[in-house]
Structure formats: C-alpha cells, structure tokens
N, C-alpha and C positions, 0 to 999 in steps of 0.2 A: 504494501498499500503507500511505503516512504517511499519507495524505488519511483512508482509510477507518478507522486506526488512531485518528487524532483523534477523527472521527466517532464513533466506538462508547466515546471515554473521554468525550466530551461527551456522548454521551446516556445514561452511566453514572451521570455528574456529577444530569443533569439526574432520572434517574429518584433518584437518593440523594436529592435536592433535597427533592423531591414525595414520597420516602418520609416523609424527616424532618418534613414538613410537616403530611404524614397522621400520623402516631405521635406530634405535638405537640397535634393536632386533638383524637387520641383521650385525650391524658394530659389538654388543657383538659376536655374534657366529664367522665370521672370526676372530676377535681377540683370543678367545680361541678354534679355532679347524683349522686355517687356515695351520700353519704348521702339524698338526697331519693327517688329512685328506691324504694329498698327500704321508708323510709320509708309511701310512698304504699301500695306491693304489700301494705305489713306491715295499712295500714288496711283498705284493699280485703280483704283476707282473713278478719281479724279481724271487719270487720261484716257479710261475708257469713257467717263461721259462726255468729256469737249466733244473724245471723238465721234461719238456716239451724236452730237448737236448739231457736227460741221456734216458728217452723212446723212441725217435726215433733212437738210437744207437744203442740198444738191443730188443726192442719189436715191433718197426713198421721199419725195416729197409730199406724198400721197397720203404719207402717216401723220398721222397730227395727236399725235402724244399730249393732251393735255397741256399747251403752249409751255413745250418740250424747251423752249430757247431759256424763256423764264427760270423753270426748276433744275433744269440741272448747270444753270449757273449758279443757282442760289446753294444748291448741296456740294458743289464742288467747291466755292469757296468759305462754307461751313466747314467740311473737311479738312482744307487746305491751312485754315486756321489751327484748328487743332492739332494738325500736322505739325504746323512750324511751330506751337509751343512746346510739342514732343521731342521734336528735334531740337530744340532748346537745351532742355533737360537732360539729352543723349550727348550735346557738345557740351553740358559742361561737367558730367562722368568721364568724357572721353580728355577733360582737357583742353577742348579745340575753342579759341575763340580770336578776335581785332582786337590785338592790345600792340602796346608801345611799352618793350619792354628792355630798351636800349639804357638807363640810365640805371634801373632796378639792378641787370645782370652786373653791373660793373661794384656793386656792393658786397659784403661778403655774408656767406652763406647766409650766418645767423640770423644777419638783418634783414634778407629776402625773407627767410622762414616767417620770421616776424611780422613783413610787409604782406606777406601772403595771410596771414591770419587776420592785419584788419582788413583786409579786402572782403574776405567771405566774413567777417561781423556785418559789415555794411551790404553786401550780398543779402544777406541771409533777414535783415532786418528790411530792407528795401522789396523781400519776394514775401514777407510775413505781411507787408501792408499790402501789397496784389493782392494776398490770400482773402486777406480781411476785408476789404472794401469789394472786393470782387465778388465776393458771398453776401455783401448787402448791397451790392447790384442785380445778381440777379434774384434774391428776394424781392426785391420792389416790381423787377417785372413779371414776378410771377403774381404779386399780390396786384399791380396793375391789368394784369392778364396781354403783355405784348404779344404778339402774335409775329411772325414773320410775313413779308409779305405773299411770296408764292405758296410757300408749302402750307402754313399756317401754323406751324409748329410753337414751341412758346418760346420765347429769343433767349429765357432763361437755359436752354438744352445751350444754346453755340455760343453764347457768352459762357458760360461753365467751364469752358478751354482756359481759359487765364487763369481763375485760381486752382485747377487740375493742373495746369503745367508749373506754376511755379510752384505750388505743392511739393509737385515731381523734382523740381531744381532746389528747390530745400533739400529734399531729402537725399539728390546727388552732392549737394557742396559738403551736407553731414557725411555722408560716403569718404569725399575725397578728404575732408577734414579728418578723420579716424585713422586715414593711412598717412597722412603728413604727422599725426601727434606722435606714431609711432619714433620718427627723428628728432622732434620740437622740445627741446630742454626747456624747464620752467621757465627760467628767465629771461630767455625769450618767446615764450607764451606770453608772460605779465607785459615785456615790451612791447610786443603787437596789440595785446586791450590799452597800456597810455598811449601806444598812436593813434587807435581809435577813437579812446576819449579826447588828445588831444586835437582830433578834428574836428570834434564836434563841438565844441566850446564856441567857434565863431556862430552858431546857431543862437546861442545863449545872450552873445554880447553885440551882436548888430543890430544895425539900425534898420527898421522896418524897409524905410525906400531904398536901403542898398541892393536892391534884385540882382539889377546888370553886374555890380560888382562880384558878390556872394554866387552868382548862378558861372560865372566863366571863372573865376578865381575857386573854386572846387572843381570844374571838370577839368582844370589842365592840373590841377593838385594831382588828381585821380589816376588819369592820365600820364603823369610822371610817376606814382606808385605800381604800375603796371595793371593796373584793375581794369578786367575788359572793358572796352570803349563803348560798347552796348551799355552794361552797367553803369560806367563812368557816366554815361549822361544820364540816365534814371535818377541811380544814388544822387546828382551834386540840384537835380531840378529837385527831389524830393526835402533836399535840405536846405535851399532855399526856399520853399516853399515853407517847410515846416518853422522858419525864421521869420518870415515874411508874411505868412498867408496871404500870398499873393492870387494863389487860384488854392478850390477845394482838394484835397487828396483824393477826394473819390473819383474824379477827375482821372485819377492813373491807370484803373483797370477799365473804364471806359473807351479811352482812349486805346488803349494796349489792343480794345476789341477793334474798334471804327478803323483805326490805322491803316490797318492792313485787309479790310471786308473790302477790297478792292478787287475788281479781274480782273486790269491790267496788270499788277504786281507777279498774279501767278506767272505771267511769263518767265519767270525767274526761275525757279524747280524745273520748269518744263523745262527749259534750255539748258540744266546744269543736268540734268536726268541725263537728257538727249548727249550731249557731249562727254559724261563718262559712258557711257553705254558705248558709243561708237567711238571712243578713244583707246579701247583697250582691246579691239576685234583686229579682223583682217581688213576694215576699211580705210585705215592709216595706215597700213602695206600697202594695199592698192594705191594709194593717193603718191604714197612715196617711188613708188615702180613708176607712175604716170609721170611724176616731177624727173625722175631721172633721165628717163628715155627724153624729157624735152629739153633738159639741163646738163645733164652728166658729161656733156662730151665738151664741155666749154671749161677754162681756167677756174680753180673754185668750185666744180660741179656739183660734189657735195652739198658746202654751204650754201651753193644758189639753190640747190633741193630742197636744203631744210627750210628758206625763207620760204620757196613757191608752197611747198606743204602749209607752213605754217599759215597762211595765206587761206588757201585751201580749206584747211582746219579749224581756222577764225568762222569762219562762214558757217559752221557748224555748233562751236562750242560755245561761242561767246566767252571765251574766259580767256586771261592771259596765261595766269600758269599752269591751269587745263592743257592748253596748245603748246608750253615748252613740257613739262613732263610725259602727255602723249609722243612729242617728234621727238625732243632729247634724248629718252632711253633708247630710240632705234639709231639715230643720226650721229651725239656727241664720241660713244665709242667708235663707231665707223671713221668719221672726220679724223680724231687720234692715228688709229690703225693707219691710215693713209698716210700720214705725215705733217696732217696740218697742228699747225701750235695747241695747244691742249686748250691755252687761255682765250685765245679767238676762236676757236672751233667753240665752243660754250658761249662767250658774250654774243656769237651769231645767232642762237638757238635762245638766248635769253630777252636778244634786242627785237627777234622777231617774233618771238611770243608776246609782246606786246601789242600785234598788230589783232589778238584776241580783243582786245576793248576797245579796237577802233571801228571796225568790217563787223556789218550787221554779220547774224546778231548779238547782241552785245549789252551784257547785262548791266555794267555801269550808264549805258545809254537809255536803259529800262528804269533805270532806277534815279537816273537825271529827270526823266520824263513822268515817275512818278512825283517827286517830291517836287519838281518847277514846273509841274502840269503842265507838260506840254505833248505834243503828239507825237507817242514811239513809230510810228509809220514814218515819218518825215524825220525825226534824227536817224534813224535807221537809214533813210536814203541819206541823210548827210555824210555819214560815214562813209558812202562805199568811194569815194573819190579821191577824200583824204588817204582812205588803207589802202587803195590801190596805189597811189603815189609813193607812198612808205614803202610801202612792199618794192616799188621798183628803185627807188632813190639806194637802199639797201642793197639791192642787188649791183646797183652798180658798182658802188664802194664796195662790194665785197670781191667784186669781180678784179676789181682792178689791185687790189691790196695783196688775193691769189695768184695772181698774175706776174705781179712782183717778186714771192716768195718762193712762186716754183709748183704748187699746189695743183696739182691736177686730176681729175678724175679717173678712172677705167676705161671711159667709151675714148674712143678716138674722132667719132665723127655719128652725127644726126642720122640713124635711120624711120623714116618718116616707118615703115609698116610694123616695128618694133614700138611705135610711141602711139600708131590706131587702135593696136591689141591691147595697149595698156589701157588706153584711155576706156578700152571696150568694157575690160577687166573694172575700172574702173568707175563703170558707168553709176552705179546705184550709190555710191560717194558722192557723186558730181551733181545726181539728186537733189542734195540734201539743200543745198543752195536754192536751186530753184524753187522748191517745194513752198518752201517756208518764205524768199522773199515774190516770189510768182505767187503765192496765196496771198500774200499782204496786200501788192500793189497791183492783184489784178481785181482787185476788191470783192476777194471769195474768201478771204479770212482775215479774222482781226491777228495783232502780233499773239496775244495770248494763245488762240485757236492754230498757228501757223506751229507753238512751239509743242503743244501735246501732242499733234500731229506727226511733228518732227521725233518726237521722244515715243511715240507707237512705230513709226517707220525704223528708228532705231531698234525696237524687241522686235518687230518681223521678221526683218533681216538680218536680225543676230541668230534668231531662235531655228528660221525657215529658210533661211539662202545659204549664208553663210556657216551658219551652226556653231560659231565658235560662240555662243550665248547657254549656259544652260538656266536650270531653276535657282542655287546656288549662287551663281555669278550674278542672275537677276537683283536676285534678293542683297546682294552685298552691293552692287552698284546702285542699286533704287536707296538702301539704308545711308549710305556716304551722302547723295544726291539728298535725301532728307537733313542729314546734319549740316553741309555745306550751304544749301539757301534757310536754312532757316537762322542760322548766325548771321547769316546778311538781312534777314527780317526782321530781327529782334532789334538787330540795330536802327533799322527804320522804325520799327515801336518806340524804340525809346527815344530815337530824332524826333519824332511827333511829340512827346512827351516835352522834351527841350525846347521843341520850335515852340509849344505854348507862351512860355514864358518870351520867348525872343519876340513873338508879335506884340505879345503885351505891352512890352517894355520899348516896342516900336527900334530894336537894335538896329535892324535893317535899313531903316530910313537915317539914324544916325549913323553908320558906318558910309553909307554913299554921299551926308553933306559932307562928313570929314574927307573923303577921299574926290569928292569935286573940288572941296578948298584947296589941296596942293596943287591940283588944275584941271582945267578945262578942255585940255586938248585930247582928243579921243586916242591919239598915238600913244602917247605918257600916259593915260590910266592904263591901256590894254597892256603896257609893257609894264607896268607896274603889277597888276594884275597875274601876270604871268609870271611873273619874278615870283610874286608871293605864293603862287601854285606850283611852283618849283621847288620852292621850300617847303611848303607842306606835304610835298610827295616824298620828300627826305623822312620827315618821321611819321606819317600817317597814311596807312593802307586807302588805297583809292573810293572803297566803296563808302567807307567811315566820311573821308574827305568832303565825298558827293551828299551823304545825307543830312552835312553837318553844316556845310559853304555855300548851298544852290541856292538857301533861302536868303543869306545874308547877300551875296556876292551878286544875282540875278537881277535885282534890284537896279544894281548901281549900273550892269550892263544895258540895263531898257532904259535906263538914264540916259546913257551917253548916243543910244538910237542903236544900238548892236542885235541885231535877230538874234531872238535868245534859243531858235535851234542853233545857228553861227556859233554863239555861248556855250553852248552845249558842248559841240564841239572842240572847241579851243579846251575847255576846262576839264575834257576826258582826256586829249593829246598832253597836255602838261603833266597828269596822272600820269599815262603810261609812260610817259619817260619816267615817272616814281615809281615804275616796276625795277630800271634796272641800274636805279643810282641805289646807293647805301644811306643810311643802315637798317631801312625799313627793306627795299629792293625785294620782293617776293622774287622776283623770275631768276632775277641775282643767284640767291638760295639755292632754288629749286634747283635750278641749273649744274651750280657746282658741287649739289649735292647729288646729282646723276656721275660728272666727270669724276666725282671724288678730289675735287680742287677745291684749295684754300681761297677765298673769297678775293683777294688781296690778287692770286693771277688771272682771275678771271676781269677786274678793275682794267688791267694789265692792256687786256684785248679789246676790253669795249670803248677807247677812246674813240676813233674815228667813228664809231654806228653813234656815240650816244651822237657830236655833234653833227652828223647828218639827221637826225629828229631834232636837236635844237635849230636847223635852220629851215625843217620843214613844217614848226612849231611855227616860229616869222612866217611862213607865205601862207600858212595855214588860220592866223589870227588876222593878218593887213590884207587877206587877198578872201574878203568872204565868197568868192563865185566858185571858190574850189570846193565848200561843203555845198550852197546852196543853189548850185547850178541844175541837178539833177532832181530836187525839192522843189525847183520854179518847173522842170518841165510836166512835175503830178498837178502842179494846180492848174 
C-alpha cells in the first residue's frame, strides 16, 4: 500500500514538473512571439484588404460589397494603428530605436548605465500617463457611445490600441531593466535616480510662460543623453505641460491615435515590407546581372553596376540603408576581390544607397508629405529627375576615378544578346517601379494602394515564381517590417504631440521672422537653410529631422516664395547627404559593417562623391525646374 502511495506521489510530482515545463515553454513562446504574431497577421490582413479594394474597383466592378472602399480603409487603418503600437513594444524589447548616442558613448560605462536608468524612468512615467489617460479616453467614448463611421463599432475598441500598446511598452522596459540590473552597481543606480530627479527640478521652478524654453531645452537635453528621439519628443512635451499647464494631458493619448489614423501614412509600412521582401531574394540578383551586362565592360564596371542597381532598387525599397544592405552585401566583397580600393568600393555603395530616399517611392518623401500636408504623388514625381541626375553624376565621377586607378570589370565589350536576356530575366523586377509609379500617375491607385500592391506583388513572385520565399522567411520579413515601420510611426505620434506646443507658441512664425530679419534675399536664406540642414544631418537621422523640422522650416520656405514640393526635395536631398556623413551617417555604418572596415577608411574614399552630392544640392536648390518640371507636366 505504501509502495503504491509512493509511486502515486512520484507520478504526481513528475506530472507536475512536466506541466510546469510545458507552462514555462508557453510563457517563453508568448514572451518571444506575442507582438510578432499579431504584427504579421495585421500586415497580411491589411495588405489583403487594400489589394481587394483595388481589385474590386477595376476587375470586379459588378460586385458591391457594402461600400467596400470605406470599410476596407477603416479596418486597415485601425489594424495599422494597432500593429504600430505592437511594433513599438517589440522595438523596445529589441532595443531598436532612432537616437543620438555620439555623446553618451564617450562617457565611462558606469555613467552610461546611470543615464540609461534615468531614461528608462522617464519613458516608464510617460507610458504610465498614456495608459492612465488612454483608459479615461476610452471610458468616455463608451459612455458617449461614439461609433466608427463605416463599421459602426465603438470607437473605444480601436482607441484601446494606445493604452494596450503602452502597457506592453512598460512590460518590455521592465524586462530590459531587469536584464540591465544584473550588471548595474548600487552607486550607479543611485546616480541614475539622482539624474532623473535633477531633470525634474526645472518643472517645479520654471515660470508658466517659459513654454518654448522648457520644450526645446528638455528636448535637446534628452537627445544629448541618448533617449530614443520619439520618447525625447513625448517626454519633453509632457515635462513642459506639467510645468506650465499649456494643454490638457488627456490630449496626449487622443493625439497618439488621431495623428496616425491617416490612410496616406500607411504607405510607409507597405513600402518597407515590399523592400524587405524583395531585397533578400532573386530580384536583386537579376537586377545586378542586368546592370553588369549594361555597364560591366566599362572602367569601374562593378562600381557603376552598384550605382545603377541602387537606382533600380531605390524604385522598390524607398529606404537608403535597406538599399545599401541589399546591394552592398553582394557587390562590396566582389569589388574588393577585383582589386578596387576597399574604402572607395564601400563609399560608392554607401553614397549610391542615398538614392533610396530621393528616387520614388521614398519613405522620407511620404513622411514629409504627411507632416507638411503636401501631395505625395507630386513629391514622388518631383524626386524622379533629381534622383536620375544624382545617379548619372555619381556614375561619371566613379568612371573617371576607376579609369585613373585602372579598375576594370571582367567583361571587355558590350553584348546585346546577353543584355536582352538579362533584361528578360529581370522583367518582374523592372515591373515594380512601373507598377507603383504607373498605378499612381495613371490615376489607378493612391500611393498607399500602390504600396500595398507592391508588397503583395513581392509576396506572390517570391512564393510562386522565384520560390525564394517560404512561410518562415515571410514571417521574419513581415515582423522586421513591422518593427522598422513602427519606429517611424511612433516618431510621428510623438512629433504630433510635440507639434501642438510648437503651434500654440507660434514657434514657426517666430523662427521665420528671425530668419527674414537676417536677410530677405532668397538665395542667401536658401543657402543658410541648406547649411542648417546639412548640420542637422550630421547628428540627426533623416526621418526624425523631417518630422521635427518640417513644421518649422516649411513656413519659411513658403514665405520666401519657394514651392512646398520643391522645398521637400531640397530638405530630403540635404538629409540624404546626412546618410554618408558621420557621426550619424547610417549608410556609412551599414556599408562599413558589410566590408568589415573602420569607418575612417570609408570616409577617405567618399570625398569626391560627397563633393558631387554637394554640387547637385546647389543645382537642385537654385534650379527649381529640376524638381518641378515633371510635376508641371502632371498638372
């Protein structure tokens, strides 16, 4: 009897251990995959819905599914908002963000740990505020029975994405903190708390009229200590509001939702997804083969191939770093193997990669269009000539440098038959820009719809034509797209909150008045704006600069009589140069990482290319027709 009881006890203990192990695996799986699963599902759903909307409009016009355009857009927008906040949480977990670390990285490790703790405290408090007032907002909506226009669902349901998203952000911040705590000494933790307290003091001591000083003072301070720029915008606004009562705090979660409840902005995640899906497969290899057949026989053949392929891929990805990663991985090692100077080979790809933000479709142009309330279609068209001109100019400079150094490709002559064969093999890749731009300018699709079609196109040819995409890689690509796009979207959310105080304080008008007191000469002011934007590009990532500076600088340009579309290209081109200038220079770091070179080696090779970009900046600034000629044809 005792033996039987003992066996039962042992069996119960084994079952309990097994159940505990299974439970731990489930918890670990949820912890690792929770946001990713919903992000991937969200992407698939809104890609499907927007494509269904386009197909129904032209291929199935006889089907009328309860005003399909209205309800598909509404569902897609609400899923997009939810995915954006889930992606923001996942970005926190992965410690991915847009931030300025140049100063913090120079400090001792223990001071860095203390500053990181102070940043975490501020981010936790901001997230708590978003949860608290977000819950109040959705409670109010339930009480008032506010319903969505198309579907008639309670508005509290889509609005709940804000408090839920920030609750997950708090969870991920605590997880990161618990990992950091293992290496954090007590004295460094105390120092971090003291830094946070010291930063709070101005809130209690400042006059209620010092709104602008507090807002920009805190923002610059948080940027300098390496806080993610999105949170630096939000936390500096919150600190200013707590000190001055400039606006109600319940404005924060409401703006977090309404600022991105915007169909045009959905083009960003779609273009990012399309670029990631098509950037890692056979499409790139076919484009490279075509470029090689076209130019490989010339001096500097591989370098010229890199530039042309970057131009092709720019018309797919809309991103500078993505272009560098896709092209550089294949071509930088090949150029070095052929005898090119390693620094120059890397510099060529880094510089040509900046075309990804100039040639449409371009994510920075989309963001400028949304923030500046300008036509994205016109901005895309305005980017065509500057992008092509830049590509040709870089090719000419590269050709002469390569010829001087004796860098020659494998081929000795142009072969028409091989070129036509390569063009036929690359036909599906070459169709992408035609699909996107032809759809937009033919009046068949909006930029957002064209982006969704491009993402679906990438999935279809990846799965069924080239067969280089499977469910696992699709999951990975869409999860990556979700994180990358959410970093940008969170930046827009926080910039909208920050922008409310800028508008309230009439900062743009004040800056415009100050600038125009320096000179009323359009040439001088544009020169000063270029210098300012080039300096900003040295320390601030392009997308962050666009969302922060567009509301301030665009009124100055309009006051000078500069077309807003033209100014958008001036601004983007300046910030594109920032991609290849340290200390931020994202393209430089991506390319040097691929080549396994010190950044100083790449900088040595970039000089002539950088000068070329600066000359082109002058042409684009002072010859508006380079940007506006095609736009004029559209009108």
